[in-house]
C-alpha beads as a LAMMPS data file, in Angstrom:
LAMMPS data file: protein, C-alpha beads

240 atoms
239 bonds

1 atom types
1 bond types

-500.0 500.0 xlo xhi
-500.0 500.0 ylo yhi
-500.0 500.0 zlo zhi

Masses

1 110.0

Atoms # bond

1 1 1 -148.014 -210.368 80.750
2 1 1 -150.794 -210.418 79.207
3 1 1 -151.476 -213.832 79.053
4 1 1 -149.801 -214.176 82.600
5 1 1 -153.019 -211.815 83.776
6 1 1 -155.614 -214.200 82.235
7 1 1 -154.152 -217.058 84.250
8 1 1 -154.298 -215.061 87.231
9 1 1 -157.848 -214.691 86.366
10 1 1 -158.574 -218.273 85.344
11 1 1 -156.353 -219.879 89.031
12 1 1 -159.252 -216.945 90.630
13 1 1 -162.308 -218.667 89.099
14 1 1 -161.069 -221.921 89.834
15 1 1 -160.886 -221.076 93.433
16 1 1 -163.835 -218.482 93.883
17 1 1 -166.158 -221.577 91.788
18 1 1 -164.300 -224.577 93.003
19 1 1 -162.761 -224.016 96.818
20 1 1 -164.752 -221.094 97.879
21 1 1 -168.169 -223.052 98.243
22 1 1 -166.432 -225.642 100.141
23 1 1 -164.299 -223.931 102.229
24 1 1 -166.713 -221.241 102.493
25 1 1 -170.273 -221.872 102.250
26 1 1 -170.263 -225.362 104.975
27 1 1 -168.863 -223.035 107.810
28 1 1 -171.191 -220.429 107.015
29 1 1 -174.190 -222.616 107.041
30 1 1 -172.555 -223.946 110.146
31 1 1 -172.682 -220.480 111.582
32 1 1 -175.756 -219.727 110.725
33 1 1 -177.626 -222.814 112.128
34 1 1 -179.130 -224.241 109.302
35 1 1 -178.612 -227.531 107.602
36 1 1 -178.417 -229.074 104.363
37 1 1 -181.492 -227.337 103.330
38 1 1 -179.687 -223.855 103.451
39 1 1 -176.327 -225.755 102.587
40 1 1 -178.344 -226.202 99.124
41 1 1 -180.106 -222.612 99.299
42 1 1 -176.408 -221.052 99.513
43 1 1 -174.711 -223.321 97.020
44 1 1 -176.723 -222.239 93.963
45 1 1 -176.930 -218.673 94.668
46 1 1 -173.212 -217.988 94.555
47 1 1 -172.401 -220.405 91.906
48 1 1 -175.845 -217.752 90.037
49 1 1 -173.834 -214.526 90.920
50 1 1 -170.428 -216.146 89.909
51 1 1 -171.989 -217.243 86.370
52 1 1 -173.331 -213.752 86.317
53 1 1 -170.573 -211.753 87.362
54 1 1 -167.959 -213.870 84.685
55 1 1 -170.021 -213.388 82.356
56 1 1 -170.416 -209.359 82.715
57 1 1 -166.304 -209.278 83.202
58 1 1 -166.341 -210.911 79.858
59 1 1 -168.425 -208.934 78.385
60 1 1 -166.791 -205.760 79.400
61 1 1 -163.851 -207.113 78.584
62 1 1 -165.525 -207.710 75.181
63 1 1 -164.529 -211.357 75.372
64 1 1 -167.535 -213.107 75.187
65 1 1 -166.942 -213.380 71.210
66 1 1 -166.225 -217.028 72.132
67 1 1 -169.695 -217.507 73.179
68 1 1 -170.877 -216.553 69.940
69 1 1 -168.468 -218.888 67.674
70 1 1 -169.610 -221.634 66.519
71 1 1 -169.147 -223.765 63.056
72 1 1 -170.715 -223.118 59.984
73 1 1 -172.446 -226.847 59.579
74 1 1 -175.291 -227.664 60.361
75 1 1 -176.040 -227.467 64.740
76 1 1 -178.579 -229.836 65.058
77 1 1 -176.202 -232.393 63.338
78 1 1 -173.257 -231.849 65.394
79 1 1 -175.751 -231.863 69.078
80 1 1 -177.108 -234.833 68.248
81 1 1 -173.897 -236.816 67.509
82 1 1 -172.510 -235.347 70.575
83 1 1 -175.794 -236.244 72.761
84 1 1 -175.137 -239.494 71.536
85 1 1 -171.708 -239.545 72.320
86 1 1 -171.851 -238.464 75.336
87 1 1 -174.808 -240.606 76.783
88 1 1 -171.732 -243.769 75.490
89 1 1 -169.626 -241.981 77.732
90 1 1 -171.511 -241.924 80.454
91 1 1 -172.295 -245.237 80.129
92 1 1 -168.351 -246.215 79.765
93 1 1 -167.348 -244.023 82.686
94 1 1 -170.444 -245.366 85.047
95 1 1 -168.364 -249.257 84.113
96 1 1 -165.516 -248.100 84.969
97 1 1 -166.595 -246.557 88.208
98 1 1 -168.039 -250.219 89.206
99 1 1 -164.655 -252.055 87.707
100 1 1 -162.117 -250.236 90.199
101 1 1 -165.107 -249.026 92.819
102 1 1 -162.710 -250.699 95.462
103 1 1 -159.749 -247.703 94.311
104 1 1 -161.782 -244.811 94.838
105 1 1 -160.943 -242.450 97.412
106 1 1 -165.179 -241.182 98.719
107 1 1 -164.264 -239.652 102.033
108 1 1 -165.013 -235.999 102.549
109 1 1 -162.544 -233.899 103.947
110 1 1 -165.071 -232.163 105.905
111 1 1 -167.435 -235.191 106.553
112 1 1 -167.439 -234.275 110.252
113 1 1 -168.680 -230.766 109.584
114 1 1 -171.269 -232.121 107.379
115 1 1 -172.640 -234.186 110.233
116 1 1 -173.449 -231.344 111.582
117 1 1 -175.153 -229.855 108.713
118 1 1 -177.100 -232.350 108.547
119 1 1 -177.777 -232.946 112.114
120 1 1 -179.329 -229.329 111.876
121 1 1 -181.681 -229.724 109.109
122 1 1 -182.272 -233.847 106.954
123 1 1 -182.378 -233.258 103.152
124 1 1 -185.984 -232.287 101.816
125 1 1 -187.596 -231.722 98.243
126 1 1 -185.885 -228.642 98.392
127 1 1 -181.958 -229.384 98.786
128 1 1 -182.861 -232.353 96.185
129 1 1 -184.127 -229.951 93.633
130 1 1 -181.716 -227.506 94.434
131 1 1 -178.931 -229.804 94.077
132 1 1 -180.606 -231.209 90.841
133 1 1 -180.061 -227.854 89.581
134 1 1 -176.841 -227.089 90.289
135 1 1 -175.122 -230.101 88.537
136 1 1 -177.197 -230.125 86.343
137 1 1 -178.049 -226.501 84.976
138 1 1 -176.116 -224.322 86.779
139 1 1 -172.682 -226.031 87.052
140 1 1 -172.358 -227.026 83.389
141 1 1 -172.429 -223.510 82.668
142 1 1 -169.897 -221.937 85.176
143 1 1 -167.222 -224.891 84.021
144 1 1 -167.534 -225.287 80.211
145 1 1 -167.520 -221.135 80.427
146 1 1 -164.461 -221.154 82.794
147 1 1 -162.475 -224.271 81.868
148 1 1 -163.646 -224.549 77.733
149 1 1 -164.242 -221.226 76.952
150 1 1 -162.567 -218.772 78.687
151 1 1 -159.365 -221.190 78.930
152 1 1 -159.378 -222.720 75.637
153 1 1 -159.366 -219.727 73.782
154 1 1 -157.681 -218.058 76.149
155 1 1 -154.436 -221.053 76.276
156 1 1 -152.989 -222.568 73.032
157 1 1 -156.073 -221.759 71.313
158 1 1 -156.339 -224.570 68.383
159 1 1 -152.621 -225.911 68.599
160 1 1 -151.327 -227.954 66.726
161 1 1 -150.512 -230.371 69.475
162 1 1 -154.133 -230.575 71.332
163 1 1 -152.945 -228.839 74.095
164 1 1 -155.560 -226.268 74.920
165 1 1 -157.841 -229.422 75.106
166 1 1 -154.999 -231.948 76.942
167 1 1 -154.455 -229.068 79.885
168 1 1 -158.178 -228.186 80.096
169 1 1 -158.889 -232.096 80.475
170 1 1 -156.035 -231.957 83.074
171 1 1 -157.288 -229.291 85.130
172 1 1 -161.238 -230.048 84.557
173 1 1 -159.383 -233.279 86.540
174 1 1 -157.245 -231.853 89.041
175 1 1 -159.773 -229.835 90.148
176 1 1 -162.717 -232.356 91.233
177 1 1 -160.177 -233.589 93.950
178 1 1 -160.222 -231.566 95.435
179 1 1 -162.541 -232.459 98.304
180 1 1 -163.361 -235.993 97.624
181 1 1 -161.985 -238.750 94.800
182 1 1 -158.492 -238.041 95.347
183 1 1 -157.054 -240.709 93.920
184 1 1 -155.650 -241.902 90.647
185 1 1 -158.696 -243.622 89.375
186 1 1 -161.039 -240.788 90.046
187 1 1 -158.547 -238.139 88.099
188 1 1 -158.256 -240.726 85.145
189 1 1 -162.327 -240.403 85.084
190 1 1 -162.872 -237.099 85.601
191 1 1 -159.093 -236.115 83.056
192 1 1 -161.267 -238.597 80.662
193 1 1 -164.640 -236.131 81.045
194 1 1 -162.737 -233.328 80.624
195 1 1 -160.997 -234.594 77.484
196 1 1 -164.453 -235.217 76.033
197 1 1 -165.994 -232.496 76.602
198 1 1 -162.549 -230.078 75.031
199 1 1 -163.556 -232.434 72.459
200 1 1 -166.163 -231.344 71.333
201 1 1 -166.069 -227.517 71.920
202 1 1 -163.139 -227.893 69.350
203 1 1 -164.728 -229.961 67.204
204 1 1 -168.137 -227.793 67.211
205 1 1 -166.617 -224.809 68.297
206 1 1 -170.268 -224.123 70.104
207 1 1 -169.582 -223.746 73.364
208 1 1 -173.669 -224.028 73.565
209 1 1 -173.551 -227.601 72.515
210 1 1 -170.702 -228.060 74.896
211 1 1 -173.151 -227.227 77.893
212 1 1 -175.847 -229.131 76.438
213 1 1 -173.871 -232.105 76.666
214 1 1 -172.540 -231.400 80.118
215 1 1 -175.512 -231.106 81.309
216 1 1 -177.195 -234.576 79.559
217 1 1 -173.777 -236.418 81.418
218 1 1 -174.863 -234.783 84.537
219 1 1 -178.480 -235.514 84.015
220 1 1 -178.001 -239.017 83.719
221 1 1 -176.970 -239.393 87.162
222 1 1 -180.329 -238.909 88.005
223 1 1 -182.342 -241.043 85.346
224 1 1 -182.471 -243.611 86.876
225 1 1 -183.629 -242.433 89.814
226 1 1 -186.125 -240.128 88.212
227 1 1 -187.301 -243.105 86.179
228 1 1 -188.194 -245.646 88.954
229 1 1 -189.825 -242.874 90.722
230 1 1 -192.138 -242.138 87.930
231 1 1 -192.225 -245.336 87.032
232 1 1 -193.661 -246.472 90.462
233 1 1 -196.233 -243.545 90.845
234 1 1 -197.744 -243.842 87.901
235 1 1 -198.080 -248.258 88.840
236 1 1 -199.364 -247.038 92.564
237 1 1 -202.102 -243.609 91.718
238 1 1 -202.839 -245.417 87.732
239 1 1 -202.559 -248.968 87.015
240 1 1 -202.975 -250.806 90.761

Bonds

1 1 1 2
2 1 2 3
3 1 3 4
4 1 4 5
5 1 5 6
6 1 6 7
7 1 7 8
8 1 8 9
9 1 9 10
10 1 10 11
11 1 11 12
12 1 12 13
13 1 13 14
14 1 14 15
15 1 15 16
16 1 16 17
17 1 17 18
18 1 18 19
19 1 19 20
20 1 20 21
21 1 21 22
22 1 22 23
23 1 23 24
24 1 24 25
25 1 25 26
26 1 26 27
27 1 27 28
28 1 28 29
29 1 29 30
30 1 30 31
31 1 31 32
32 1 32 33
33 1 33 34
34 1 34 35
35 1 35 36
36 1 36 37
37 1 37 38
38 1 38 39
39 1 39 40
40 1 40 41
41 1 41 42
42 1 42 43
43 1 43 44
44 1 44 45
45 1 45 46
46 1 46 47
47 1 47 48
48 1 48 49
49 1 49 50
50 1 50 51
51 1 51 52
52 1 52 53
53 1 53 54
54 1 54 55
55 1 55 56
56 1 56 57
57 1 57 58
58 1 58 59
59 1 59 60
60 1 60 61
61 1 61 62
62 1 62 63
63 1 63 64
64 1 64 65
65 1 65 66
66 1 66 67
67 1 67 68
68 1 68 69
69 1 69 70
70 1 70 71
71 1 71 72
72 1 72 73
73 1 73 74
74 1 74 75
75 1 75 76
76 1 76 77
77 1 77 78
78 1 78 79
79 1 79 80
80 1 80 81
81 1 81 82
82 1 82 83
83 1 83 84
84 1 84 85
85 1 85 86
86 1 86 87
87 1 87 88
88 1 88 89
89 1 89 90
90 1 90 91
91 1 91 92
92 1 92 93
93 1 93 94
94 1 94 95
95 1 95 96
96 1 96 97
97 1 97 98
98 1 98 99
99 1 99 100
100 1 100 101
101 1 101 102
102 1 102 103
103 1 103 104
104 1 104 105
105 1 105 106
106 1 106 107
107 1 107 108
108 1 108 109
109 1 109 110
110 1 110 111
111 1 111 112
112 1 112 113
113 1 113 114
114 1 114 115
115 1 115 116
116 1 116 117
117 1 117 118
118 1 118 119
119 1 119 120
120 1 120 121
121 1 121 122
122 1 122 123
123 1 123 124
124 1 124 125
125 1 125 126
126 1 126 127
127 1 127 128
128 1 128 129
129 1 129 130
130 1 130 131
131 1 131 132
132 1 132 133
133 1 133 134
134 1 134 135
135 1 135 136
136 1 136 137
137 1 137 138
138 1 138 139
139 1 139 140
140 1 140 141
141 1 141 142
142 1 142 143
143 1 143 144
144 1 144 145
145 1 145 146
146 1 146 147
147 1 147 148
148 1 148 149
149 1 149 150
150 1 150 151
151 1 151 152
152 1 152 153
153 1 153 154
154 1 154 155
155 1 155 156
156 1 156 157
157 1 157 158
158 1 158 159
159 1 159 160
160 1 160 161
161 1 161 162
162 1 162 163
163 1 163 164
164 1 164 165
165 1 165 166
166 1 166 167
167 1 167 168
168 1 168 169
169 1 169 170
170 1 170 171
171 1 171 172
172 1 172 173
173 1 173 174
174 1 174 175
175 1 175 176
176 1 176 177
177 1 177 178
178 1 178 179
179 1 179 180
180 1 180 181
181 1 181 182
182 1 182 183
183 1 183 184
184 1 184 185
185 1 185 186
186 1 186 187
187 1 187 188
188 1 188 189
189 1 189 190
190 1 190 191
191 1 191 192
192 1 192 193
193 1 193 194
194 1 194 195
195 1 195 196
196 1 196 197
197 1 197 198
198 1 198 199
199 1 199 200
200 1 200 201
201 1 201 202
202 1 202 203
203 1 203 204
204 1 204 205
205 1 205 206
206 1 206 207
207 1 207 208
208 1 208 209
209 1 209 210
210 1 210 211
211 1 211 212
212 1 212 213
213 1 213 214
214 1 214 215
215 1 215 216
216 1 216 217
217 1 217 218
218 1 218 219
219 1 219 220
220 1 220 221
221 1 221 222
222 1 222 223
223 1 223 224
224 1 224 225
225 1 225 226
226 1 226 227
227 1 227 228
228 1 228 229
229 1 229 230
230 1 230 231
231 1 231 232
232 1 232 233
233 1 233 234
234 1 234 235
235 1 235 236
236 1 236 237
237 1 237 238
238 1 238 239
239 1 239 240
């Protein structure tokens, strides 16, 4: 019964962190007559509230132990190795996406609603910063707390057959196919990424390192645009 209760909590967390933000926030933003900036604000606030409430619940249930668990070996060594591995995984995923881009379904099921939000207000610097914060900071914390910290320490922990790793990877993959990218290639990509993060956590026993790797992985999406912006700014303002 205890495991069944944990399963119910996990399903609720997935719903609150994946389904509800898209199902509810798009409609709420449309109802308020806000644009993309408003959507970004509500999304970030919701994810922050969810993380705080989840951590408070874990603390109440005396389950924050998995956040404090760590290997006795050098954390710095683990961090460096994992970040280097994360970079190569990002390159591999990008190359795979380019190779099979024609098979990836990029259609967003709420595209019509999203178009309304864009008509109410185009993205500004604010929405860009909020999107960056959500993708690089808040989402990695939320997803690793739920999919690695909570799930892997609750269901089949330290399984001889790596069931905790495999199931965590599959759930991570499936949860990213809710409203877009609903195709086999995307499932393979997201599950592979989830598998990597699960192995990092299993190897290091350090959720903080896993969060940092996830954050770095997502940051690499923005790395090239940021570099181009900085280069152009420096060139046109100081080198011309």
